[in-house]
Structure formats: structure tokens, C-alpha cells
N, C-alpha and C positions, 0 to 999 in steps of 0.2 A: 254721484258719478255712477251711472248704470251701465252694465256691460252685457245684459241679456242672460239667457240661461248658460250655466256653466258648460254643458255639453255643446253649446254653440259658440263658446268663447275661444278664439284661436290666439295662442300666444306664440311669439317667436323669440328665439334666444337673443336676437340683436336688440330687442325692445327692453330698456331698463325697467319700465313700469311692470311689464310682463314678468320679469325676473323677481320683482318684489311680491307680486301677487301669487306667483307659483309657490314662493316660499311659505305662504300662510294658508293656501287653500287646503281643505281636508282631503286625505287620501286614505283609502280609496274613495272615489266619488259615489254618492248614493245612486243606486240603480234607477230610481224614479226621481229625476232632476225636474222639479217644478218651481224652484226658487231662483229669482233673478239675482245674479251676482252683482253686488253694488258695494262701493266704498262711500261711507258717510263720515264727514269730518266733525270733530269735536275737540274742545280744549282738554288738555291732559288732566286737569284738576278733577274732572268728572269721574275718573277712575278711582278716587281716593275716598276714604271714610270722611264723613262730615263735609263733603264738598259744598253743601248748601250754604255753609258759612263763609265761604270765600268772599272777601270784600270785592264789590263790583269793580273797584279801581285796579285790583290785582288780576282779574280774570284774563284781560288781553295779553298778560305777560307770559302766559303759559303756551307751550308748544302746541301746534295743531297736529292731532293724530287722526287716523282714518280707521274706523271700525269696518270689518268686512262681513257682509251678509252673504251667507253661502247655504247650499243645500244641506239639510241636516241640522242647522242651527236652531236652538230652542227659542222661538219667538213668542212663546206663550206668556212670558213674564211681563211685569209692568213696563209701561213706556212713558216717555215724557219728550217734550219738545225743547231743543236747545238751538237758538238762532235759526228757527224755522225748520229745523231737521228733527225728524222723529227718531228717537234713540231707544234702544232696549238694552237691558243689563247684559244680555249675552253678547252684544256687540262690543262691549267695553271690557270684558274680563279676559278674552282670548288674545292671541297675537294680533298685532296691529302694525300699521305703517305709520311712522312718525316723520314729520317734516321739521328739519332743522335748518333754518336759513343760515347761510354761511356768514352773513354780515351780523348776525345776532350774538351778542356777548353773554356770558353767564350772568353778569351783573344786571343786565336789562331784562333778562328772561330766566328767572331763578330756577324754573323747572323745565329746561330744555331736555330733549331726548339725548341720551348718551349712547355712544357706540359700545356694545358690550365686547370686550376683548376676551381672548382665550384664557387669560389668568386674571385673578382678582386684584383689583387696585386697592392695596391696604392703605395708602396714603389717604385715599378717599374716606375710608372707614375710620382712620385715626383722627381725621378732622372732625367727623361727627361725634366721636366719642369724647374728644377734648371739649367740644362745644357743650355737650350735656354736662360733663363734670364742672365746667366753668360757670354756666349760665342758668342751670336748672335748679329747682327747689329741692327741699329735703326728700321729696317723693322719689327723686332719682339719686339720693346720696345715702345708701345704707351704711351704717357704722358697723365696724368689725365687732362681732360678738364673741366674748371669751369662750363660749361653748364650743367654738370651732377648733380651739386648741386640743380638743380630744379627737380630731380628725386627722387624716393624713393627706398630703398633697404630692403630686408628681413634680419634681424639679426638672424642668425640661432642659436645662443646661447640662446637668450631670446624669440625666436620665436615671434617677433613683427616686424612690418613694420615701418621703421624709415626714416627720411630725409637722403639723401646720405651725408655722411661725407666728408670733404675735403681729397683729396688724397686717396680716398677709394680704397681698394684692394679687388676686388670682382670677382665672377664668374657670368656668365649669363647662362640661360637655353634655349635651343632650342628643341621643342618637338611638338607632335601632340595633340591638344585639344580633338578632336573627339567628341564634344558635351558634354564633362564632365566639369562641373564647380565646384569649391570648394564650399562646403556647408557653410552656416553661422556658424561661431565658429569653423570651422575645423582647422584653424591654431593654436588656443590655445589648441585644444583638440588632436592635433597630428593625425588627420584623414584627411588630404589633399589627393587628388588623388595620388595614389602610386608613379607615376613618379616624382611628385614634392617632395614627401617625401624622395624618393631615391636621388634626386638631393641635398637635404639638407644634406644627409649623405655623398655624394661625397664632398661637400664643406667643411664639418668638416674633413674628412679624408685627404684632401689636405691642411689642416691647415689654412683654411680661415674662416672669420667670416660673410661675406656678400654675398648674392646671389640675382640676379635680375631675377624675374619671372613675366611675363606680367599679369598673372591672379591675382597676389597679389599686384604688384607695380604700376599698372595702374588701375584707378577706373573703375570697370566693371559693374556699376549700370545699370540695364536694361532700365530704363526710366530716364536718367539723366537730371538734371536742366541745364539751359544754362551755368551756371558757371562750372558745372562738365563736360559738353561736350567740353567746351573751354579748360579746363585743360587737358582733355584726348587728344585733338588735339594737344596741346603743347607737350605732352609726346611722341606722335607718331612722331613729328618732330625731336626728339632726339634719334631715334632708331640707327642712324649711329653712334652716340657717345657711346651709351650703349653697343653695340656689339664690336665696334672697341676698346674701352678702357678696356674692360674686360680682366682680367688676363688670363682666360681660358673661352671658351664657352663650355658647356656640350651639346653634341648633342645626345639626347635620341632617337635613330633611331628605336629601336624595338617597335613593337606594334602599333595598330590602334587608341589607345585612351590614355588619360592621366592617366587612372586607371590601365594600363598595367604594370607599374613599369620598372625598369631597371635591366635586368638579370645580376646576379653577385653581386647585392647590397642586396636587400631584399629577393631574392630567388635565388637558385643556378642555374648556367648554366649547360649545358651537359658537363661533363668532358671528356677530350680527351681519346679516346681508345688508348691504348698503349701496345706494346708487346716487348719481347727480343728475338732476333733470332741470334745465333752464336755470342753472345756477343755484338751485336749492338742493340740499343734501336730504335724502330720504333714507330711512333705515327701518328695518323690521325689529320691533320690540317684543319681548316675550309676554306670555299671558300675565294677568295680574297675579302677583306673587301668592296671594291667598288661594287662588285657584290651584296652583301647584301644591301648596301646603295641604289643603283639604283632600286632595286626591292621593296623598303620599301614604306609604306604610307607616311612617312615623306618626301621622295624625291619628291613626287607628289604634296605637298602642296605649295601654293603660298607664304605664310608667311615665310617659311623656306629658300626661295631663298636669300633674303637679309640678313638673319641671318648667312648664310654660307659665302656669299660674304664679309661681313663687318668684321667677326671675325678675330682677329690676330692669336690666338692660338686656336686650335679645338681638343677637346677630343671626338672622335666618339665612341659611345657605342652601339653595335648591339646585336643581339640575342646570338651570339657566341663569340665575340671578342671585342677589342678596339684597337684604334690607336691614338697617339698624333701627331698632324700636326701643323706646324707653317709656317710662311712666308718664312722660309729658308730651312727647311728639314722635312722629315718624321722621327718622333721620335720613341720611343719604342712602341712596339705593343704586343698584346697578344700571337701571334704565333711565335715570333722570339726573340731571346736574344738581348738585347740592346748592342750597341757597347760601347767601353770605353767612359766614361762620359766626357772625355776631347777631344774627337775627333768628327768629322762629316764626313760622307761619302758624298763628294761633289756632286756625281752624283745624289743624291737624291734632290737636291735643286729645289725648285718650280721655274718654268720658262716657257717661251714660251706660251704666249696667255692665261694663266690661271688668273682669277681674283685674286688679292692679296689685302688684307686689307691695306689701305693707299696708294695704287698705285697712286692715284691721286695727291699725294704730290711730285711726281717726277718733276725734272727740265728738264728732257730729252724731248726736243721738238719733236723729231722724234716719241716718244711714244705718245705724246699728239696728234700728227697728225692722229694717228690711233684710237683715242677715239670715233669718230662718229660710227665706225664699232663696238666698244665695247659696245657703247650705244644701238645699233640696236641688237646686240647679246643678251644683257641683257633684252630687251623688249621681244624678241622672247622667251627666256628661261622662263622668268617670266609668260607670258601669256599662255604658254603651260601647266601651272600648275592649280590646282583646288582651288577654294574658297568656303568655307562654307557659308559666308555671302557676297553676291554680292556688298554690301555697302563698302566692304574693297578693292575694285578694285584698288584704289589709295593709301590707307593707307599702304597696304602690300608692296608697292614699294617706299615709301617715303624715307626710309633710304638709299637705293641704289642711288636714285636721289640726295640726299644731299651729299653724299660721292664723287661721281665723277662729280657733277654739279658745285661745287665751282670753280675749275681752268679752266674747259673746256667751261662751259656755265655759266659764272658769272651773266648773266642777269636772270637766273633762268628758271623755267618751268611752263607752263600753263597746268594744268590737265595732267601732266606727259609728256609733249612735249616741246622741247626748241624752241618755235615758234619765238622768237625774234632773235635768231642767226642761227637757222636751220629751217626756215619756211617750207622748202620743206618736212619736216617730217610729214606734214599733209597728204602726199601721201602714208601713210602706207597701207598695204593690209592685208587681212586674208589669211592664208595658205589655199590652195585648199582642204585640208583634213578635214576641219571643217565647220560646219554650224553655222555661227555667230548668237548670241543671243543678242538682244538689252538690255542694262541696262539704264532704263529711268532716273535714278537718276544722270547720267553723260552726258556730251554733246556728240552728235553724231559724231562730228569731231575728237574727241579724241579716241585712242584705249581703254582708260578706260571705254568708253561707250558701249563696246561690249565684250561678252564672246567668247573666241576662240584664238587660236595661231596667233599672229601678226608677219608679216615679212615686210621688205622694198624692193621694187624693187632693183635688184643688182646694177643698174647704177645710182640710185638716188643721191647718195653722190657725184658723179662726176659733178652734176649740180652746185656745189659750186665753180667750177673752172671757167676759162675763156670760157669754152665750154658750159656753161649754161646760159640761159636767161629766160625770161618770169616768173621770180621767184615771187611768191606770197609774200606779205608783210603784217605783222600784224600791224594794226594801234592801237587797243585798245581791252581790254577785260573787260566785266562786268558780273561777275558771270559765268554762263555757255555760255554766248553769246560772240562770238568773232567777231570783225570787221576787214575784210581784204581788201587789195587793190590788185587787180589782173586782170587777163584776163578771160573773159568768153566767151564761144563758144557754139553754138547749132549744134549738130551732128546728121545726120540721119544714123542709123545703121541698117544693114541687117544681120540677123544671119545665114540664110541658103544660101549656104552650109557652109560658113564661116562667121565670124563676121567681116564685112567690112564696112567702111564708104563710102557712095555713094553720088553722086551729086544729090541734090533734083530734082525729076521729071525725073530722068533718071535711067539707070541700070549700069552706069559707076562707078566702084570701084576706090577709090582714096587713099586707105590706109587700114591697118588692125588694128583691135582692139582686145585687150586681157583683159578680167576682171581678177583682182587679179593675181594669178600665175597658173591659170589653163592650163594644157598642151594642151588641145583641146579648142580653143578659140570660142566656140559656146554656152557659158553659158548665155550671155546677150540677152534677148528677143529683137526681131526687134522693132524699134521704134525711136522716136526723143528724144534726151537727151540734157538737159542743163547742161554744165560742167564748172567747175572752173580749171583753169590751175595751177598746182603747180609748174611746171618747164618744161623747154625744154632742151634737151641735143643735141648739134650739133656734128656730127662726121666728117668723112673724106668726101672730095668732090668726088662724083661718076662720072662715065663716061658721064652722061648727063649734067654735070656741076652744078647739084644741090648738096646741102649739105645733107648727110644722117642725119636724125634727129629722135629723140624719144620724145614724149610728154607725160608727166604724168598728169593725170586729175582726179578730184573728180566729180563723178556724183551726182548732186543735186536733192533732192526730192521736187517736186513741180515745180513752175515756178517763173519767175522774178517778178511776180505781188505779190508774198508772201514777206512780209516784212523781216522775218527772216527764212532762209531755213535750211534744214537738209542734212547731208551727206547720200547718199544711198549706194555707193560702190565706188571702184577706178578702173580705167582702164588705159591702156597704148596704145598710138597710134603709130604705126610703119609703116615702108615701104613707108613713103610719098615720099621721093626723088626717090625711085625705080619706083614709079607710076608716076613720073614726076610732083609732086605737092610740094608746099611749105606750111607750116602751115598757113601763112598769107593769103593763098587762101580761108581759111575757114571763114575769116572775124572776127577774135577775137576782142573783144572790152574791153578796160580797164575800170574798173568800181569798185564800192565798194560793197562788199558782206558781208552780216551778216549771221552767222551760229550759231546754238544752238544745 
């Protein structure tokens, strides 16, 4: 359905279709209007993950929605055809107009569009929660862990913080503090930050008595005594249990601060615009919920990463809608009718590379083999987020480490790194898009000691195979100081016109050097560098008879006369065999290195 240019499209208040379109067109309109305004129909299932797996017989049951093509819409993404209509991802993630025939019942059309009311329908949510608890597998049924007995819970009935009772059935809250702290006496007075007050209401509406909120259940004393600090540290070590064992985690996504509240609880949401045309009910549905989540302040906070990863059941509450998600399916949401409570649509099952709470308890060894890459992905995602307090660099990641660290890295982590079993992890790099900032409270050799997105060289995990050698080994650790056994080498590096390793006293290049993952390897100033080898990766034999090899190195700050050195940056040495050289030609020496 094409309407021409937006600037030429005339809408009248008496036209019901005009009122619907007016609700979803962008404002203000782009100055240069060259896009034809159009409504393109599609079935609702296409907006969901894994929609390709929807059985052919089920597709006609889904409500018809209309995606809007408008000026300014990003049409550069991939496209595909559905029932002869060309669709693009951008058309199916923003607001849309949904058709809901008045004669269609929920039973015959399991995912009809729903009218979003001003206040949240908790009966709808409870039905999805009960279905998960009754019909889903152990992936969705975490057992109470006795370690939780050391935590505290908020009793929402008495509004008191109590010791966690045995087999506690509780909810947890994930939200953005935003610098807002509960005032003294606010719990008793009922004047907590509005998001926490609304979470208390959610807990009661779902028929639960206990709620875990970090601001109340962990001692937040500004200047704690040693005993208080030690107790807080113990509580942070239990974050993986707190979120994993919660019956539901409330994700208060809306707003930048904890005084914002949860729309649909203490204040109304914007009600769906709806019209009736030729006997058909049409209504405006909100953007795809993940679009709202990805653009939220909540999504950018470091603490919320582990809260999301660890939770078994998640109730996302955004500015306009909600959705209940568990480890097996996507449950009821605000903008679609729930399917029959005794059935699941199998195509919505969570799968394929997504973090799932409890995934580390699997006995599938093929899955465990992939865990180093999951660890790397977790570090990258976490470090791309922001922290209000730099001192939380490790605390906000502890829960995730504990959850997947048990079966895969049983010897544990040192400052967020599995040095005992994956010592090559010391060769992490900062992404080229960031300017690293040092955190002096943490060791320089750990990614926790720096602000900025962290990655690992793509081939680093391959050094754990028979093709790897020169692997650094951890001997001991004392506080922030780690003692390593490894190979050190001094390299003369010339940056112009390219970063190359040269033979001292000559102009002969014998290899290429890349700092971090910069595309143009000219970022390292010319000079002499003392380096610690993290690992070497040997590849195929080349025509000159030498083995192609890549060496991952840590550039050390200072020189060997310094008793305890620091990490400066990370580099990769390439093209040795192509230049007719072997790494041993550089004269690496096996030694003991101390880093702080």
C-alpha cells in the first residue's frame, strides 16, 4: 500500500487509517524527503527469533501486521521476500500497525495482536510463569542452593530485610542505579526509589513474598569496616546463585535512574492507538522489544551483563511493553496474545550460541570445547559496557566467572583470568576503537586493570593445540603480583612506513608487527621493546621449508632491571617464515618474570 512522498501525504483527523499512520511516522520529518511512504503486510512471526522454523501449517494463524517504510528508515540491511512482498529488517523492528479481526479467537490465532493497556496485566504474566514451571525441563527449574542462606532478602509484606529462609521462593531485580541511593528510613517509610517500590509491587502481584535488591540486601555503607567489607565481598561472590536461583528476575529496562519507576506499575503507559475499519480492529504495536532493550541505559551498564546471563526466567519491563523469557521459550508478551497454556511453539526455543543460565552444567563435551570462545565473548561484551565506579571492574563480572568457571576452569580465576589453565589469556588486547584507560587499583596484566573493550587475537585459542608452543606458565600469585615462567625477547621495531622487526644495526626487516587489532600496523612508535611471549602458533610449512608462525607477545614497561614489571600493550609478530626467519633467530630466553 503506497502513499507517495511523506511531504505530499495529506492526513485528515476524521480518517481512522490516517490516525494510525500519524502515530507511527517519524517526527520531525527529514528535510530531504525522497522515500515513498508505504505499508507492507507480513505475518507477525517474522519479528521473532528463529522464525524460519515456524511450521508451514502454523504461519497462517499469525496476525497480519504492516511495516511502515518512511523517510530516514535504514534500508541498507538484508532483504527477503514474503508472499511476494520485499521486506527489510528495519521495517519489522519499529512500531507497526497490526490487524486483529474481530471474529478471530485466541485459540485459532495464537499470536494475535493485543491492545496495550495503561497498566500491566499480571494475570497474563502469571499464566506464562505457571506454564514454564509446570511444563518445561530442568533448564528452567533451578534448585535452591544452600549458599543462598548467607544472603538477605526483602520481605515485601513486612518491608523488612531478613535472612534468606530455606527454599526461598523469591524474585530478583536488575535495574540502573544512576547515582540514586535509598535514603535512611526509606524502606520503613515506603519512599524507596520508585523503581524499587514498583518492583515490590510486581513481587506482590505475582504472589511472591521475597525480593532481592542489591541496594537493600547488600550492605552499602559508604565507609565500611573491615568486617562489613569482607561480608560485602562474600555477597558479591554469590551473585551467580542469586540470579540463577531466582524464580523470576525483574529487568526494569526503562529510564536512566532508579527513581524513574516501571511504566505500567505506578504510572500509566501510553495506551495503544486503535481503530476499526470495515469490521477489522487495527492497532499500533510498539517496536520489537529487543530494539528498546538495546537502546536503553540498562543495556549499556556493566553490572546488568551478568544479571542477564545468569537469570533463568526474565521479565523484561520496558517503556511500552513486557515479555517473559525463560531458558526454553519466549513466553507471553504485551503485544501478542499468549498461546494455549498447555502448548509451546517449539520454534521459539532458545538455542544457538545464546548464553543460557545453567548452561555450564551440561555434560555435552562438544559444548564444553567451545567454552573458551564463550569466555572470550563474555569478556568482550562485558568490557564494552560502562561502570560508574571503576572499583567494580571485577565485582560486576564475578557472577559470570563463577557460573561458567566451575566445570571449565576448575582451578579458578586470577583477577578475572584463567591463568592456571589458559595462561595464554594474558595476551588479551584492547579493541582498536577504544583509548585504554588505566585502573591503578587492578594489575596491569589483567583486563580488569584497564577501561575499554577487550578482545582476544582470533588464533590465540589455537595455541592450546599441538600447534602451539612457547606458552607462558603461571608459577604463583601474591595479591596483584603474578610470577610467570616464560620466554622474553628484545625486539627492534621500525614503524615507518610499516611496523617491522629489523635486524639490529641494519635495515633488513625480518617480520611484521601489529599492535592490538589495528588495521594499519603503524601505531607502535619506533624503538626497542622488551617483550614476554604468551604463545607461538605454528602453521603450515611454506615453500622455503620454514614453518609459518605467529607469536603473541606482551610489551613490558621498563626493562629487565626492574624487579616487578608492568604490561604496556600487546603485539603480534607475523610473516617470520615468509621473510625466511624462525622465531628462535631472535634469541628468546627462558626466564622468570614478575608483573604487577
